[in-house]
C-alpha positions in Angstrom: -143.8 140.9 127.8 -143.9 137.9 130.1 -146.2 135.3 129.1 -147.3 134.1 132.3 -148.2 137.4 134.1 -148.6 139.8 131.1 -146.3 142.2 132.8 -143.2 143.8 131.4 -140.0 142.3 132.6 -137.6 144.4 134.9 -134.7 145.7 133.7 -132.0 145.1 135.5 -128.6 146.6 134.6 -126.4 144.4 136.9 -127.5 141.0 134.5 -127.1 143.4 131.4 -123.4 144.3 132.4 -122.6 140.5 133.1 -123.9 139.3 130.0 -122.1 141.9 128.5 -118.8 141.2 130.0 -119.2 137.3 129.3 -120.0 138.4 125.5 -116.4 140.2 125.7 -114.6 137.4 127.2 -116.1 134.8 124.7 -115.2 137.1 121.6 -111.7 137.6 123.3 -111.1 133.8 123.9 -112.2 133.1 120.2 -109.8 135.5 118.7 -106.8 133.8 120.6 -108.1 130.6 119.8 -108.1 131.6 116.2 -104.4 133.2 116.2 -103.4 129.8 117.7 -105.3 127.7 115.3 -105.2 129.5 112.1 -102.5 132.1 112.0 -100.3 130.4 109.7 -103.0 131.2 107.1 -101.7 134.7 107.3 -98.2 133.8 106.6 -99.4 131.7 103.6 -101.3 134.6 102.0 -98.0 137.2 102.3 -95.9 134.3 101.1 -98.0 134.0 97.7 -98.7 137.5 97.6 -94.9 138.1 97.4 -94.7 135.4 94.7 -97.3 136.5 92.5 -95.7 140.2 92.6 -92.4 138.7 91.4 -94.1 137.0 88.7 -95.9 139.9 87.6 -92.8 142.1 87.7 -90.9 139.5 85.5 -93.6 139.0 83.1 -93.9 142.7 82.8 -90.2 143.2 82.1 -90.5 140.7 79.3 -93.6 142.4 77.6 -93.0 145.1 75.0 -94.0 148.5 76.0 -97.0 150.0 74.1 -96.5 152.7 72.2 -99.1 155.5 72.3 -101.1 156.3 69.2 -100.3 159.5 67.4 -103.2 161.9 67.5 -105.1 162.0 64.4 -107.5 165.1 63.8 -111.0 164.0 63.1 -112.8 165.1 60.3 -116.1 165.0 58.8 -116.7 163.9 55.2 -118.3 166.7 53.1 -122.1 166.6 53.0 -123.6 165.4 50.0 -126.4 167.3 48.4 -129.1 164.8 47.0 -131.5 165.5 44.0 -134.3 165.9 46.5 -132.7 168.9 48.3 -132.2 166.7 51.3 -128.8 166.8 52.6 -127.2 163.5 54.1 -125.2 160.3 53.2 -127.7 157.9 53.2 -129.9 159.6 50.9 -126.9 159.9 48.4 -126.5 156.1 48.3 -128.1 154.7 44.8 -129.7 152.2 46.7 -131.6 154.6 49.3 -132.7 157.0 46.7 -136.5 157.1 46.2 -136.5 158.6 42.8 -135.6 155.2 41.2 -138.9 153.8 42.2 -141.0 156.8 40.8 -140.7 160.4 39.9 -142.3 163.0 42.0 -145.8 163.9 41.0 -145.8 167.2 39.2 -149.3 167.0 37.9 -152.8 166.3 39.7 -154.4 163.0 38.0 -157.9 163.5 36.5 -160.9 162.5 38.1 -162.4 159.2 36.4 -165.6 159.2 34.9 -168.4 157.5 36.6 -170.3 154.9 34.6 -173.5 156.8 34.1 -171.5 159.6 32.5 -169.9 157.1 30.0 -172.2 157.0 26.9 -170.6 153.6 25.5 -170.9 151.8 28.9 -173.1 148.8 28.9 -174.2 147.1 32.1 -175.4 144.1 31.0 -174.2 142.7 27.6 -176.6 139.8 26.1 
């Protein structure tokens, strides 16, 4: 919108075409100017690429060829059976066995008698 009048500016196709042609001419002039000033960079780049390719080929000829590995058949170790009945390699290691700490509980512990049921219990000895 135009700030002074508050109306939308009219679209003028001639002005738009003129501006576009000016932009094309400017881009064309810039590309010609770049070719005149900096085209030596392209020659330098192609020369450097040829040199690096030759060096790579020389180095590749000197290096020994890698021999492929012979394929080995992968197989799993036999699964150990542990004393608890669980199957696994970690449980079969002596450091990881739970049985070294306490045996499995085979009997239920008895209930401790309460203090009032014990005949020899004395609350306060004087």
